[in-house]
N, CA, C and O atoms as a MOPAC input file, in Angstrom:
PM7 MOZYME 1SCF
protein

 N     22.21800 1    36.30400 1     8.33000 1
 C     22.82400 1    35.63800 1     7.18400 1
 C     22.12300 1    36.12900 1     5.92000 1
 O     20.89400 1    36.15600 1     5.85500 1
 N     22.88000 1    36.50100 1     4.95700 1
 C     22.33900 1    36.97000 1     3.69300 1
 C     21.86200 1    35.80100 1     2.85400 1
 O     22.27600 1    34.66100 1     3.06500 1
 N     20.98900 1    36.09200 1     1.90200 1
 C     20.52800 1    35.06100 1     0.97900 1
 C     21.07800 1    35.30400 1    -0.41000 1
 O     21.57200 1    36.38700 1    -0.72500 1
 N     20.98200 1    34.28000 1    -1.23000 1
 C     21.41600 1    34.36700 1    -2.61400 1
 C     20.18000 1    34.22700 1    -3.47900 1
 O     19.44300 1    33.24900 1    -3.35200 1
 N     19.94200 1    35.19100 1    -4.35900 1
 C     18.81100 1    35.13800 1    -5.27400 1
 C     19.15800 1    34.20200 1    -6.42100 1
 O     20.19400 1    34.35000 1    -7.07000 1
 N     18.27800 1    33.23600 1    -6.66300 1
 C     18.51200 1    32.22300 1    -7.68100 1
 C     17.35300 1    32.23900 1    -8.66300 1
 O     16.19700 1    32.37100 1    -8.26200 1
 N     17.65800 1    32.10600 1    -9.94300 1
 C     16.63700 1    32.01800 1   -10.97700 1
 C     16.76500 1    30.67200 1   -11.66900 1
 O     17.85200 1    30.28800 1   -12.10000 1
 N     15.64900 1    29.95500 1   -11.77400 1
 C     15.61700 1    28.66300 1   -12.42700 1
 C     14.27200 1    28.53500 1   -13.10700 1
 O     13.23700 1    28.72900 1   -12.46900 1
 N     14.26400 1    28.21400 1   -14.38000 1
 C     13.03700 1    28.06400 1   -15.16100 1
 C     12.17300 1    29.32100 1   -15.11200 1
 O     10.94700 1    29.22600 1   -15.17800 1
 N     12.78700 1    30.48700 1   -15.00000 1
 C     12.04900 1    31.73000 1   -15.00000 1
 C     11.48500 1    32.12500 1   -13.64000 1
 O     10.86900 1    33.18400 1   -13.52200 1
 N     11.67600 1    31.31100 1   -12.62300 1
 C     11.21800 1    31.61400 1   -11.27100 1
 C     12.41100 1    32.03600 1   -10.43800 1
 O     13.54200 1    31.63000 1   -10.70300 1
 N     12.15000 1    32.86300 1    -9.41800 1
 C     13.23000 1    33.31000 1    -8.55400 1
 C     12.91100 1    32.96100 1    -7.10300 1
 O     11.75300 1    32.97200 1    -6.68500 1
 N     13.95100 1    32.65400 1    -6.35300 1
 C     13.80400 1    32.43700 1    -4.92100 1
 C     15.13500 1    32.68700 1    -4.26200 1
 O     16.16000 1    32.81200 1    -4.93100 1
 N     15.11600 1    32.76000 1    -2.94000 1
 C     16.31700 1    33.03000 1    -2.18600 1
 C     16.68400 1    31.80400 1    -1.37100 1
 O     15.83300 1    31.21700 1    -0.70300 1
 N     17.93500 1    31.42300 1    -1.42500 1
 C     18.43900 1    30.35500 1    -0.56600 1
 C     19.45300 1    30.97400 1     0.37500 1
 O     20.09300 1    31.96800 1     0.03400 1
 N     19.60500 1    30.39200 1     1.55900 1
 C     20.56100 1    30.94500 1     2.49100 1
 C     21.96500 1    30.84500 1     1.94300 1
 O     22.31700 1    29.91000 1     1.22400 1
 N     22.73900 1    31.81700 1     2.29800 1
 C     24.11600 1    31.85900 1     1.82900 1
 C     24.87700 1    30.69300 1     2.45000 1
 O     24.82600 1    30.50200 1     3.66500 1
 N     25.56600 1    29.93000 1     1.65300 1
 C     26.31000 1    28.79600 1     2.20600 1
 C     27.48900 1    29.25900 1     3.04800 1
 O     28.14700 1    30.24700 1     2.72000 1
 N     27.75200 1    28.53900 1     4.13500 1
 C     28.92300 1    28.85100 1     4.94300 1
 C     30.19000 1    28.49500 1     4.18000 1
 O     31.21500 1    29.16300 1     4.32200 1
 N     30.12100 1    27.46200 1     3.38600 1
 C     31.21800 1    27.05800 1     2.52400 1
 C     30.59700 1    26.67500 1     1.19100 1
 O     29.62400 1    25.92100 1     1.15600 1
 N     31.13600 1    27.17500 1     0.11200 1
 C     30.50800 1    26.93700 1    -1.18800 1
 C     30.57400 1    25.47800 1    -1.60900 1
 O     29.64500 1    24.98500 1    -2.24900 1
 N     31.63500 1    24.78100 1    -1.27300 1
 C     31.80000 1    23.41200 1    -1.75400 1
 C     31.26300 1    22.40600 1    -0.73600 1
 O     31.72200 1    22.34900 1     0.40500 1
 N     30.29000 1    21.62100 1    -1.16900 1
 C     29.75700 1    20.52100 1    -0.37600 1
 C     30.15600 1    19.18400 1    -0.98400 1
 O     30.14900 1    18.15300 1    -0.31200 1
 N     30.50100 1    19.22100 1    -2.26500 1
 C     30.75300 1    17.99600 1    -3.01500 1
 C     32.24500 1    17.83400 1    -3.27400 1
 O     32.93300 1    18.76600 1    -3.69000 1
 N     32.72800 1    16.60300 1    -3.01100 1
 C     34.14000 1    16.32000 1    -3.18500 1
 C     34.27500 1    15.03600 1    -3.99300 1
 O     34.40500 1    13.95200 1    -3.42600 1
 N     34.24300 1    15.15900 1    -5.32100 1
 C     34.20700 1    13.98900 1    -6.19400 1
 C     35.46000 1    13.12300 1    -6.17800 1
 O     35.47600 1    12.05900 1    -6.79800 1
 N     36.50000 1    13.55000 1    -5.48700 1
 C     37.70300 1    12.72500 1    -5.37300 1
 C     37.65700 1    11.81200 1    -4.14800 1
 O     38.55900 1    10.99900 1    -3.94300 1
 N     36.60900 1    11.94400 1    -3.33500 1
 C     36.46100 1    11.10300 1    -2.14900 1
 C     35.77400 1     9.80300 1    -2.55800 1
 O     34.55200 1     9.75600 1    -2.69600 1
 N     36.55700 1     8.75800 1    -2.74700 1
 C     36.07100 1     7.49400 1    -3.29900 1
 C     34.95400 1     6.89600 1    -2.45500 1
 O     33.97500 1     6.39500 1    -3.00700 1
 N     35.07400 1     6.93600 1    -1.14800 1
 C     34.04900 1     6.34700 1    -0.27900 1
 C     32.71200 1     7.07500 1    -0.43800 1
 O     31.65900 1     6.43900 1    -0.49000 1
 N     32.75700 1     8.38000 1    -0.51200 1
 C     31.52300 1     9.15900 1    -0.66900 1
 C     30.93000 1     8.90500 1    -2.05500 1
 O     29.71400 1     8.76500 1    -2.18700 1
 N     31.75800 1     8.84300 1    -3.07000 1
 C     31.28000 1     8.56800 1    -4.42900 1
 C     30.61100 1     7.19200 1    -4.48800 1
 O     29.54700 1     7.04400 1    -5.08900 1
 N     31.22500 1     6.19700 1    -3.87200 1
 C     30.63300 1     4.85200 1    -3.87900 1
 C     29.28900 1     4.83800 1    -3.16500 1
 O     28.33400 1     4.23600 1    -3.65500 1
 N     29.20500 1     5.49800 1    -2.00900 1
 C     27.92000 1     5.59200 1    -1.29600 1
 C     26.92100 1     6.35100 1    -2.16400 1
 O     25.75900 1     5.95600 1    -2.25700 1
 N     27.35500 1     7.41800 1    -2.78900 1
 C     26.47700 1     8.21700 1    -3.64000 1
 C     25.93500 1     7.43800 1    -4.82400 1
 O     24.78400 1     7.62800 1    -5.21700 1
 N     26.74900 1     6.56800 1    -5.39500 1
 C     26.29100 1     5.73200 1    -6.51100 1
 C     25.16100 1     4.81500 1    -6.05300 1
 O     24.19800 1     4.59500 1    -6.78700 1
 N     25.28100 1     4.27800 1    -4.83300 1
 C     24.22200 1     3.42800 1    -4.28500 1
 C     22.93800 1     4.22500 1    -4.06500 1
 O     21.85100 1     3.78600 1    -4.44100 1
 N     23.07600 1     5.39300 1    -3.45400 1
 C     21.90800 1     6.24700 1    -3.18900 1
 C     21.26100 1     6.66000 1    -4.49900 1
 O     20.03900 1     6.60600 1    -4.63800 1
 N     22.07300 1     7.07100 1    -5.45600 1
 C     21.55000 1     7.48100 1    -6.76200 1
 C     20.76600 1     6.34200 1    -7.41100 1
 O     19.66000 1     6.55300 1    -7.90900 1
 N     21.33100 1     5.14200 1    -7.40700 1
 C     20.67200 1     3.99600 1    -8.04200 1
 C     19.30900 1     3.71700 1    -7.40600 1
 O     18.36400 1     3.35300 1    -8.10400 1
 N     19.20600 1     3.88000 1    -6.11200 1
 C     17.95900 1     3.57300 1    -5.40400 1
 C     16.93300 1     4.69300 1    -5.52600 1
 O     15.75200 1     4.42300 1    -5.74800 1
 N     17.35700 1     5.93600 1    -5.38700 1
 C     16.41400 1     7.04900 1    -5.24900 1
 C     16.32000 1     7.98800 1    -6.44900 1
 O     15.34400 1     8.72900 1    -6.56400 1
 N     17.29600 1     7.97800 1    -7.33600 1
 C     17.33500 1     8.98900 1    -8.40000 1
 C     17.20300 1     8.41500 1    -9.80900 1
 O     16.59200 1     9.03200 1   -10.68200 1
 N     17.77300 1     7.24300 1   -10.02400 1
 C     17.87800 1     6.68500 1   -11.37700 1
 C     16.52100 1     6.43300 1   -12.02600 1
 O     16.41100 1     6.49400 1   -13.25000 1
 N     15.49500 1     6.15300 1   -11.24200 1
 C     14.18600 1     5.86400 1   -11.84100 1
 C     13.65400 1     7.05400 1   -12.63300 1
 O     12.90200 1     6.86400 1   -13.58900 1
 N     14.02000 1     8.24900 1   -12.26400 1
 C     13.59500 1     9.44000 1   -13.02000 1
 C     14.72700 1    10.01100 1   -13.87200 1
 O     14.51800 1    10.35800 1   -15.03500 1
 N     15.91900 1    10.10700 1   -13.29900 1
 C     17.03300 1    10.77000 1   -13.98300 1
 C     17.88900 1     9.82900 1   -14.81400 1
 O     18.84700 1    10.26800 1   -15.44900 1
 N     17.56000 1     8.54300 1   -14.82300 1
 C     18.25700 1     7.57300 1   -15.65900 1
 C     19.44000 1     6.92500 1   -14.98000 1
 O     20.16000 1     7.56700 1   -14.21500 1
 N     19.63900 1     5.65400 1   -15.26000 1
 C     20.74700 1     4.93000 1   -14.63800 1
 C     22.10000 1     5.43900 1   -15.11800 1
 O     23.11300 1     5.22800 1   -14.45100 1
 N     22.12700 1     6.10500 1   -16.26100 1
 C     23.35700 1     6.70000 1   -16.78000 1
 C     23.32600 1     8.22500 1   -16.71000 1
 O     24.06400 1     8.90700 1   -17.42100 1
 N     22.45000 1     8.75200 1   -15.83000 1
 C     22.28900 1    10.19400 1   -15.61400 1
 C     21.76900 1    10.92100 1   -16.84700 1
 O     21.95000 1    12.13100 1   -16.97500 1
 N     21.12300 1    10.18900 1   -17.75700 1
 C     20.70600 1    10.74100 1   -19.04900 1
 C     19.40700 1    11.54300 1   -19.00900 1
 O     19.08100 1    12.22300 1   -19.98200 1
 N     18.66100 1    11.48100 1   -17.90900 1
 C     17.40000 1    12.20200 1   -17.81400 1
 C     16.32200 1    11.56600 1   -18.67400 1
 O     16.53000 1    10.53400 1   -19.31200 1
 N     15.16300 1    12.21300 1   -18.67200 1
 C     14.04400 1    11.72500 1   -19.46600 1
 C     14.06100 1    12.38100 1   -20.84800 1
 O     14.59300 1    13.47900 1   -21.01200 1
 N     13.47800 1    11.70600 1   -21.83800 1
 C     13.43400 1    12.29100 1   -23.18700 1
 C     12.73500 1    13.65800 1   -23.18500 1
 O     11.80700 1    13.89800 1   -22.41300 1
 N     13.19400 1    14.52300 1   -24.04800 1
 C     12.59600 1    15.85900 1   -24.22000 1
 C     12.47200 1    16.60700 1   -22.90000 1
 O     11.43400 1    17.20700 1   -22.61600 1
 N     13.51900 1    16.57300 1   -22.10100 1
 C     13.48600 1    17.14300 1   -20.75700 1
 C     13.31600 1    18.65900 1   -20.72900 1
 O     13.05400 1    19.22800 1   -19.67000 1
 N     13.45600 1    19.30600 1   -21.84900 1
 C     13.26800 1    20.77000 1   -21.90000 1
 C     11.86800 1    21.17000 1   -22.35200 1
 O     11.55200 1    22.35700 1   -22.42300 1
 N     11.03100 1    20.18700 1   -22.65700 1
 C      9.68500 1    20.45500 1   -23.15600 1
 C      8.67400 1    19.99000 1   -22.11800 1
 O      8.70000 1    18.83500 1   -21.69200 1
 N      7.79100 1    20.87900 1   -21.71500 1
 C      6.79200 1    20.54100 1   -20.69800 1
 C      5.85700 1    19.44000 1   -21.18900 1
 O      5.47700 1    19.39200 1   -22.35900 1
 N      5.49900 1    18.55700 1   -20.25500 1
 C      4.52800 1    17.49900 1   -20.53500 1
 C      3.12900 1    18.09200 1   -20.62100 1
 O      2.94600 1    19.28600 1   -20.38600 1
 N      2.15700 1    17.28100 1   -20.95100 1
 C      0.77400 1    17.75000 1   -21.01600 1
 C      0.30500 1    18.25400 1   -19.65700 1
 O     -0.60600 1    19.07900 1   -19.59600 1
 N      0.90300 1    17.78200 1   -18.56600 1
 C      0.52500 1    18.25900 1   -17.23300 1
 C      1.24100 1    19.56600 1   -16.86100 1
 O      1.06700 1    20.07500 1   -15.75300 1
 N      2.04400 1    20.10600 1   -17.78700 1
 C      2.72600 1    21.37100 1   -17.56200 1
 C      4.04900 1    21.25600 1   -16.82500 1
 O      4.71300 1    22.26300 1   -16.57700 1
 N      4.43300 1    20.04400 1   -16.47600 1
 C      5.67700 1    19.84300 1   -15.74200 1
 C      6.79800 1    19.41700 1   -16.68700 1
 O      6.56500 1    18.77100 1   -17.70900 1
 N      8.00200 1    19.79100 1   -16.32100 1
 C      9.16100 1    19.40500 1   -17.11500 1
 C      9.59900 1    17.99400 1   -16.74700 1
 O      9.58700 1    17.63800 1   -15.56900 1
 N      9.98200 1    17.19100 1   -17.72000 1
 C     10.55700 1    15.86800 1   -17.41900 1
 C     11.86400 1    16.03300 1   -16.63400 1
 O     12.45300 1    17.11300 1   -16.60200 1
 N     12.29400 1    14.95500 1   -16.01300 1
 C     13.53300 1    14.98100 1   -15.23200 1
 C     14.72400 1    15.25600 1   -16.15000 1
 O     14.89900 1    14.57500 1   -17.16000 1
 N     15.54100 1    16.25000 1   -15.80000 1
 C     16.69900 1    16.57800 1   -16.63700 1
 C     17.83600 1    15.58100 1   -16.43800 1
 O     17.86700 1    14.85400 1   -15.44400 1
 N     18.76100 1    15.55100 1   -17.38200 1
 C     19.94900 1    14.72300 1   -17.19000 1
 C     20.85600 1    15.34200 1   -16.12600 1
 O     20.85800 1    16.55600 1   -15.91900 1
 N     21.60500 1    14.50400 1   -15.47600 1
 C     22.59600 1    14.98700 1   -14.50900 1
 C     24.00800 1    14.80100 1   -15.04100 1
 O     24.98000 1    15.04700 1   -14.32600 1
 N     24.12800 1    14.36800 1   -16.28700 1
 C     25.45300 1    14.28400 1   -16.89200 1
 C     25.84000 1    15.67600 1   -17.39400 1
 O     25.14100 1    16.65100 1   -17.11500 1
 N     26.92200 1    15.77200 1   -18.11500 1
 C     27.40100 1    17.09300 1   -18.55700 1
 C     26.49300 1    17.76800 1   -19.57600 1
 O     26.67000 1    18.95600 1   -19.84600 1
 N     25.52000 1    17.05000 1   -20.15700 1
 C     24.61900 1    17.65300 1   -21.14100 1
 C     23.47000 1    18.41000 1   -20.48900 1
 O     22.77200 1    19.17000 1   -21.16000 1
 N     23.26900 1    18.21700 1   -19.21400 1
 C     22.18300 1    18.88700 1   -18.50000 1
 C     22.63600 1    20.19300 1   -17.87600 1
 O     23.72100 1    20.69500 1   -18.16800 1
 N     21.79000 1    20.73600 1   -17.01400 1
 C     22.10100 1    22.02100 1   -16.38000 1
 C     22.49800 1    21.88600 1   -14.91700 1
 O     22.72800 1    22.89500 1   -14.25200 1
 N     22.58200 1    20.66500 1   -14.40200 1
 C     22.90800 1    20.46500 1   -12.99300 1
 C     24.20000 1    21.18700 1   -12.61900 1
 O     24.26200 1    21.86500 1   -11.59300 1
 N     25.20700 1    21.04500 1   -13.43300 1
 C     26.50800 1    21.62600 1   -13.10700 1
 C     26.52500 1    23.14500 1   -13.18400 1
 O     27.51400 1    23.77400 1   -12.80600 1
 N     25.44800 1    23.73700 1   -13.66600 1
 C     25.36100 1    25.20200 1   -13.72300 1
 C     24.98600 1    25.81700 1   -12.37100 1
 O     24.98100 1    27.03900 1   -12.22700 1
 N     24.67800 1    24.98800 1   -11.39600 1
 C     24.19800 1    25.46700 1   -10.09900 1
 C     25.19800 1    25.13400 1    -8.99700 1
 O     25.81300 1    24.06800 1    -9.01700 1
 N     25.36200 1    26.04600 1    -8.03100 1
 C     26.29000 1    25.77300 1    -6.93300 1
 C     25.80100 1    24.60700 1    -6.06300 1
 O     24.61800 1    24.26800 1    -6.04400 1
 N     26.74600 1    24.02000 1    -5.35600 1
 C     26.45500 1    22.86400 1    -4.50800 1
 C     25.28200 1    23.11700 1    -3.56700 1
 O     24.38800 1    22.27900 1    -3.44800 1
 N     25.28300 1    24.25800 1    -2.90600 1
 C     24.23800 1    24.54700 1    -1.91700 1
 C     22.85400 1    24.51600 1    -2.55100 1
 O     21.92000 1    23.97900 1    -1.95500 1
 N     22.70600 1    25.07300 1    -3.73200 1
 C     21.40300 1    25.05000 1    -4.39700 1
 C     21.02500 1    23.62200 1    -4.78600 1
 O     19.87200 1    23.22700 1    -4.61300 1
 N     21.95900 1    22.85500 1    -5.30000 1
 C     21.67600 1    21.45800 1    -5.64300 1
 C     21.22100 1    20.69700 1    -4.39700 1
 O     20.28200 1    19.90300 1    -4.45200 1
 N     21.89200 1    20.94600 1    -3.28600 1
 C     21.51800 1    20.30000 1    -2.02900 1
 C     20.09800 1    20.69700 1    -1.62300 1
 O     19.29400 1    19.84000 1    -1.25600 1
 N     19.79100 1    21.98200 1    -1.68700 1
 C     18.46200 1    22.46600 1    -1.29000 1
 C     17.36600 1    21.91100 1    -2.19300 1
 O     16.30600 1    21.52200 1    -1.70400 1
 N     17.60300 1    21.87000 1    -3.49300 1
 C     16.61600 1    21.31600 1    -4.41900 1
 C     16.35300 1    19.85100 1    -4.07700 1
 O     15.20500 1    19.40800 1    -4.05800 1
 N     17.42100 1    19.10600 1    -3.81000 1
 C     17.27300 1    17.68600 1    -3.51000 1
 C     16.59700 1    17.48400 1    -2.15800 1
 O     15.74700 1    16.60500 1    -2.01700 1
 N     16.95200 1    18.26100 1    -1.19700 1
 C     16.39000 1    18.09500 1     0.14800 1
 C     14.94300 1    18.57100 1     0.23600 1
 O     14.10000 1    17.88800 1     0.81900 1
 N     14.65200 1    19.72900 1    -0.33600 1
 C     13.33300 1    20.34400 1    -0.16800 1
 C     12.39400 1    20.11500 1    -1.33900 1
 O     11.17600 1    20.17700 1    -1.17100 1
 N     12.93500 1    19.85300 1    -2.52200 1
 C     12.12800 1    19.74000 1    -3.73000 1
 C     12.02700 1    21.08300 1    -4.41800 1
 O     12.09500 1    22.13000 1    -3.77500 1
 N     11.86700 1    21.04900 1    -5.71000 1
 C     11.84400 1    22.28200 1    -6.49900 1
 C     10.67000 1    23.17600 1    -6.12000 1
 O     10.84000 1    24.38800 1    -5.98400 1
 N      9.48200 1    22.60000 1    -5.94700 1
 C      8.30200 1    23.40700 1    -5.61500 1
 C      8.50600 1    24.19800 1    -4.33200 1
 O      8.12100 1    25.36500 1    -4.25800 1
 N      9.09800 1    23.58700 1    -3.33100 1
 C      9.30800 1    24.26500 1    -2.05100 1
 C     10.24400 1    25.45700 1    -2.19800 1
 O     10.06600 1    26.47000 1    -1.52200 1
 N     11.22300 1    25.34800 1    -3.06100 1
 C     12.16000 1    26.45200 1    -3.25600 1
 C     11.57400 1    27.54300 1    -4.13200 1
 O     11.70700 1    28.72900 1    -3.83100 1
 N     10.93200 1    27.14700 1    -5.20500 1
 C     10.41400 1    28.12900 1    -6.15800 1
 C      9.15300 1    28.77200 1    -5.61700 1
 O      8.97300 1    29.98600 1    -5.71800 1
 N      8.27400 1    27.95400 1    -5.03800 1
 C      7.02800 1    28.48200 1    -4.49700 1
 C      6.06500 1    28.89300 1    -5.58900 1
 O      6.12600 1    28.39800 1    -6.71400 1
 N      5.17900 1    29.80300 1    -5.24300 1
 C      4.17700 1    30.32100 1    -6.16100 1
 C      3.38300 1    29.17300 1    -6.76500 1
 O      2.94900 1    28.26700 1    -6.05300 1
 N      3.19500 1    29.21300 1    -8.06500 1
 C      2.39800 1    28.17600 1    -8.72700 1
 C      3.25500 1    27.18200 1    -9.50000 1
 O      2.73300 1    26.41100 1   -10.30600 1
 N      4.56100 1    27.19200 1    -9.26400 1
 C      5.44400 1    26.28500 1    -9.96600 1
 C      5.19100 1    24.84800 1    -9.51300 1
 O      5.12400 1    24.57200 1    -8.31500 1
 N      5.05100 1    23.93700 1   -10.47600 1
 C      4.82600 1    22.52600 1   -10.17400 1
 C      5.93600 1    21.68200 1   -10.76700 1
 O      6.39000 1    21.91200 1   -11.88800 1
 N      6.36400 1    20.69200 1    -9.97900 1
 C      7.45700 1    19.82000 1   -10.40000 1
 C      7.23000 1    18.42900 1    -9.83400 1
 O      6.64400 1    18.26800 1    -8.76400 1
 N      7.69700 1    17.43600 1   -10.55800 1
 C      7.66100 1    16.06600 1   -10.05400 1
 C      8.83000 1    15.79300 1    -9.11500 1
 O      8.88900 1    14.72400 1    -8.50800 1
 N      9.76600 1    16.74100 1    -8.98200 1
 C     10.92400 1    16.56900 1    -8.11500 1
 C     10.52000 1    16.81100 1    -6.67000 1
 O     10.36200 1    17.95000 1    -6.23100 1
 N     10.35500 1    15.70600 1    -5.93800 1
 C      9.99700 1    15.81400 1    -4.53200 1
 C     11.23100 1    16.17800 1    -3.71700 1
 O     12.36100 1    16.08000 1    -4.19400 1
 N     10.99600 1    16.59300 1    -2.50400 1
 C     12.08900 1    16.79000 1    -1.57200 1
 C     12.40600 1    15.46800 1    -0.88100 1
 O     11.49900 1    14.73400 1    -0.48800 1
 N     13.66800 1    15.17300 1    -0.73800 1
 C     14.09100 1    13.92300 1    -0.11500 1
 C     14.53500 1    14.10600 1     1.33100 1
 O     15.12000 1    13.19900 1     1.92300 1
 N     14.25700 1    15.28000 1     1.90400 1
 C     14.67300 1    15.57100 1     3.27200 1
 C     14.09200 1    14.64000 1     4.31000 1
 O     14.71300 1    14.40800 1     5.34700 1
 N     12.91600 1    14.10400 1     4.05400 1
 C     12.30000 1    13.16300 1     4.99000 1
 C     12.63700 1    11.72100 1     4.64800 1
 O     12.22300 1    10.80200 1     5.35500 1
 N     13.38000 1    11.52000 1     3.57500 1
 C     13.71300 1    10.17700 1     3.10300 1
 C     15.19500 1     9.87900 1     3.31000 1
 O     15.56700 1     8.78300 1     3.72900 1
 N     16.02800 1    10.86100 1     3.01400 1
 C     17.48300 1    10.67500 1     3.06100 1
 C     18.12700 1    11.60400 1     4.08700 1
 O     17.68900 1    12.73800 1     4.28100 1
 N     19.16300 1    11.10700 1     4.73100 1
 C     19.98500 1    11.95500 1     5.59300 1
 C     20.74200 1    12.94600 1     4.71500 1
 O     20.99500 1    12.67500 1     3.54100 1
 N     21.09900 1    14.08400 1     5.28000 1
 C     21.85300 1    15.08800 1     4.53600 1
 C     23.10800 1    14.48800 1     3.91100 1
 O     23.47200 1    14.82700 1     2.78500 1
 N     23.76400 1    13.60200 1     4.64400 1
 C     24.99400 1    12.98300 1     4.14900 1
 C     24.73300 1    12.14800 1     2.90000 1
 O     25.57400 1    12.09000 1     2.00300 1
 N     23.57100 1    11.50100 1     2.83900 1
 C     23.23800 1    10.70900 1     1.65500 1
 C     22.90300 1    11.59700 1     0.46500 1
 O     23.21700 1    11.25700 1    -0.67600 1
 N     22.27200 1    12.72200 1     0.72600 1
 C     22.00400 1    13.67900 1    -0.35600 1
 C     23.33100 1    14.18900 1    -0.91300 1
 O     23.52200 1    14.23500 1    -2.12800 1
 N     24.23500 1    14.56900 1    -0.03000 1
 C     25.54900 1    15.04300 1    -0.46500 1
 C     26.29600 1    13.94300 1    -1.21000 1
 O     26.96900 1    14.21400 1    -2.20500 1
 N     26.18400 1    12.70500 1    -0.73700 1
 C     26.85400 1    11.59300 1    -1.41100 1
 C     26.30600 1    11.40900 1    -2.82500 1
 O     27.08000 1    11.22800 1    -3.76500 1
 N     24.98400 1    11.45300 1    -2.99000 1
 C     24.38900 1    11.28900 1    -4.32700 1
 C     24.85400 1    12.40700 1    -5.25400 1
 O     25.20000 1    12.15300 1    -6.40800 1
 N     24.86300 1    13.63200 1    -4.76000 1
 C     25.31400 1    14.75600 1    -5.58000 1
 C     26.80800 1    14.65800 1    -5.87900 1
 O     27.25200 1    15.02500 1    -6.96700 1
 N     27.57600 1    14.16600 1    -4.92000 1
 C     29.01100 1    13.95700 1    -5.13800 1
 C     29.22800 1    12.92100 1    -6.23100 1
 O     30.08600 1    13.09400 1    -7.09700 1
 N     28.45400 1    11.84900 1    -6.18800 1
 C     28.54300 1    10.83000 1    -7.24200 1
 C     28.25500 1    11.45300 1    -8.60500 1
 O     28.99400 1    11.22300 1    -9.56200 1
 N     27.19600 1    12.23300 1    -8.69400 1
 C     26.83600 1    12.87400 1    -9.95800 1
 C     28.01200 1    13.71200 1   -10.46700 1
 O     28.40900 1    13.60000 1   -11.62700 1
 N     28.55900 1    14.55100 1    -9.58800 1
 C     29.67300 1    15.41000 1   -10.00400 1
 C     30.87900 1    14.58800 1   -10.43300 1
 O     31.60700 1    14.97700 1   -11.34700 1
 N     31.09100 1    13.45400 1    -9.77800 1
 C     32.26000 1    12.63600 1   -10.10400 1
 C     32.21400 1    12.07400 1   -11.52400 1
 O     33.24300 1    11.66600 1   -12.06200 1
 N     31.04100 1    12.05200 1   -12.12500 1
 C     30.89900 1    11.50800 1   -13.48500 1
 C     31.15800 1    12.55800 1   -14.55900 1
 O     31.32500 1    12.21200 1   -15.72800 1
 N     31.19200 1    13.82200 1   -14.18500 1
 C     31.39800 1    14.88300 1   -15.16600 1
 C     32.85300 1    14.90700 1   -15.62500 1
 O     33.76000 1    14.57200 1   -14.86300 1
 N     33.06700 1    15.31100 1   -16.88700 1
 C     34.44800 1    15.47800 1   -17.36100 1
 C     35.18000 1    16.51600 1   -16.49800 1
 O     34.55700 1    17.38900 1   -15.89400 1
 N     36.48000 1    16.40400 1   -16.45400 1
 C     37.29400 1    17.28600 1   -15.61200 1
 C     37.01800 1    18.76500 1   -15.87700 1
 O     36.94000 1    19.55500 1   -14.93600 1
 N     36.87200 1    19.14800 1   -17.14000 1
 C     36.65100 1    20.57700 1   -17.43600 1
 C     35.30500 1    21.05800 1   -16.91600 1
 O     35.18000 1    22.22200 1   -16.53500 1
 N     34.30200 1    20.20000 1   -16.89100 1
 C     32.99400 1    20.57000 1   -16.33900 1
 C     33.10000 1    20.67300 1   -14.81800 1
 O     32.53000 1    21.58600 1   -14.22200 1
 N     33.81900 1    19.75200 1   -14.18800 1
 C     34.02100 1    19.83300 1   -12.73900 1
 C     34.72000 1    21.13700 1   -12.36400 1
 O     34.37000 1    21.76700 1   -11.36500 1
 N     35.69200 1    21.53600 1   -13.15100 1
 C     36.40400 1    22.79100 1   -12.87200 1
 C     35.47100 1    23.99400 1   -13.03600 1
 O     35.50600 1    24.92500 1   -12.23200 1
 N     34.65000 1    23.97300 1   -14.06600 1
 C     33.68600 1    25.07100 1   -14.25100 1
 C     32.70400 1    25.10800 1   -13.09400 1
 O     32.33000 1    26.18400 1   -12.62700 1
 N     32.28700 1    23.93700 1   -12.62900 1
 C     31.37800 1    23.87700 1   -11.48100 1
 C     32.06800 1    24.41400 1   -10.21800 1
 O     31.43500 1    25.10300 1    -9.41800 1
 N     33.33400 1    24.11000 1   -10.03800 1
 C     34.08800 1    24.66000 1    -8.90600 1
 C     34.11600 1    26.18500 1    -8.97600 1
 O     34.01800 1    26.85400 1    -7.94800 1
 N     34.25100 1    26.73600 1   -10.18400 1
 C     34.23800 1    28.19100 1   -10.35700 1
 C     32.87100 1    28.77200 1    -9.98500 1
 O     32.79100 1    29.85100 1    -9.39800 1
 N     31.81600 1    28.06500 1   -10.32300 1
 C     30.45700 1    28.51000 1    -9.95300 1
 C     30.32700 1    28.53000 1    -8.44100 1
 O     29.76100 1    29.46700 1    -7.87800 1
 N     30.85000 1    27.49400 1    -7.77400 1
 C     30.83400 1    27.47600 1    -6.31100 1
 C     31.60100 1    28.64100 1    -5.73100 1
 O     31.14500 1    29.26800 1    -4.77500 1
 N     32.75100 1    28.94000 1    -6.28700 1
 C     33.58100 1    30.03800 1    -5.78400 1
 C     32.85400 1    31.37400 1    -5.94100 1
 O     32.86600 1    32.20500 1    -5.03300 1
 N     32.22100 1    31.57400 1    -7.10200 1
 C     31.45900 1    32.81000 1    -7.31000 1
 C     30.29200 1    32.89300 1    -6.32900 1
 O     30.00300 1    33.96200 1    -5.79300 1
 N     29.63600 1    31.78300 1    -6.10000 1
 C     28.49900 1    31.75300 1    -5.17700 1
 C     28.92500 1    32.12500 1    -3.76300 1
 O     28.19600 1    32.82200 1    -3.05700 1
 N     30.09500 1    31.66700 1    -3.35100 1
 C     30.58600 1    31.95100 1    -2.01400 1
 C     30.94300 1    33.43000 1    -1.83800 1
 O     30.87100 1    33.96500 1    -0.73200 1
 N     31.32700 1    34.08100 1    -2.93400 1
 C     31.73700 1    35.48800 1    -2.83300 1
 C     30.58200 1    36.46500 1    -2.99000 1
 O     30.75400 1    37.66800 1    -2.78800 1
 N     29.40700 1    35.96000 1    -3.34700 1
 C     28.25400 1    36.86000 1    -3.54300 1
 C     27.60500 1    37.21000 1    -2.22900 1
 O     26.62500 1    37.95400 1    -2.20300 1

């Protein structure tokens, strides 16, 4: 299986090529509702109850780490294909980036089932405006063809 080279915050790593680019289906009401619950419990404390992220999320803190970004349309979440979003959530940013990169984003693989991770990400996507969802679908399609 081939990998996809990904660059985030100036670091590069390879994630396995997804078998299917789309993991998130924001029109699935049951998954969105479950995702809203998961998000409220596990994500909102850092990323905000309205997906707004932490203040000055693009500026490193004194500890050298970036604050939690927003997951609404003003952030960069929608710039990444579903598979990468899933991997970041499951493994944590440090595990994917490696090297000396440090992040407060832990991996939730030992905390949440894969289905709950997908549900939380589906909920996030469901809040984006239609044009952002369509652009994200295009990113998924490009990712699948690479």
